[in-house]
C-alpha positions in Angstrom: 0.7 -3.5 17.1 4.3 -4.2 18.1 3.5 -3.3 21.7 0.4 -5.5 21.8 2.2 -8.5 20.4 5.2 -8.1 22.7 3.2 -7.3 25.8 0.8 -10.2 25.2 3.7 -12.7 24.7 5.4 -11.4 27.8 2.2 -11.9 29.8 1.5 -15.3 28.4 5.0 -16.6 28.8 5.7 -14.8 32.1 8.9 -13.5 30.6 9.7 -9.8 30.4 12.7 -10.3 28.2 10.8 -11.0 25.1 11.3 -8.5 22.2 9.6 -8.0 18.9 12.5 -9.7 17.2 12.1 -12.8 19.4 11.4 -16.2 17.8 8.1 -17.5 19.0 9.4 -21.1 19.4 12.6 -20.1 21.1 10.8 -18.2 23.9 8.7 -21.3 24.6 5.7 -20.7 22.3 3.4 -23.7 21.7 -0.1 -24.5 20.4 -1.7 -23.4 23.7 0.1 -20.0 23.5 -0.9 -19.7 19.9 -4.6 -20.1 20.8 -4.4 -17.6 23.6 -2.4 -15.0 21.5 -4.8 -15.4 18.6 -7.7 -14.6 21.0 -5.9 -11.5 22.3 -5.1 -10.2 18.9 -8.6 -10.9 17.7 -10.2 -9.1 20.6 -7.9 -6.1 20.6 -7.4 -5.6 16.8 -10.5 -7.3 15.4 -8.4 -9.4 13.0 -7.9 -13.1 12.6 -4.6 -14.9 12.3 -4.1 -18.5 11.1 -2.3 -20.6 13.7 0.1 -21.9 11.2 1.6 -18.4 10.8 3.1 -18.6 14.3 4.8 -21.9 13.5 5.9 -21.2 9.9 7.0 -17.6 10.5 7.9 -17.6 14.1 9.3 -14.1 14.6 7.0 -11.8 16.5 7.3 -8.8 14.3 4.0 -7.7 12.5 5.4 -8.8 9.1 5.7 -12.3 10.5 2.1 -12.2 11.7 0.3 -11.3 8.5 -3.5 -10.9 8.5 -5.8 -13.4 6.9 -7.1 -10.7 4.5 -6.4 -10.6 0.7 -3.2 -8.9 -0.2 -2.6 -6.5 -3.1 0.9 -7.6 -3.7 2.2 -6.8 -0.3 5.2 -8.4 1.4 6.2 -12.0 1.1 4.6 -12.5 4.5 1.3 -11.1 3.2 1.4 -13.3 0.1 2.1 -16.4 2.2 -0.7 -15.7 4.6 -3.2 -15.7 1.8 -2.4 -19.2 0.5 
């Protein structure tokens, strides 16, 4: 998943220097990029992500991109995603 997120952001942003620890907003992320990235993740992983996750938890790491599925405790990121 890390590779998919990073590769997708690199492609969308035209920037090969983006890492999994990059801040979505700091690398130029915006609402258009969110829509495009959500589509890629949905197509590749068959999961949905709320757009607000990218803005409220802007790191690209998978924890910062929690799924919209019910959590059984999970991480703080998982619990936040299920609000």
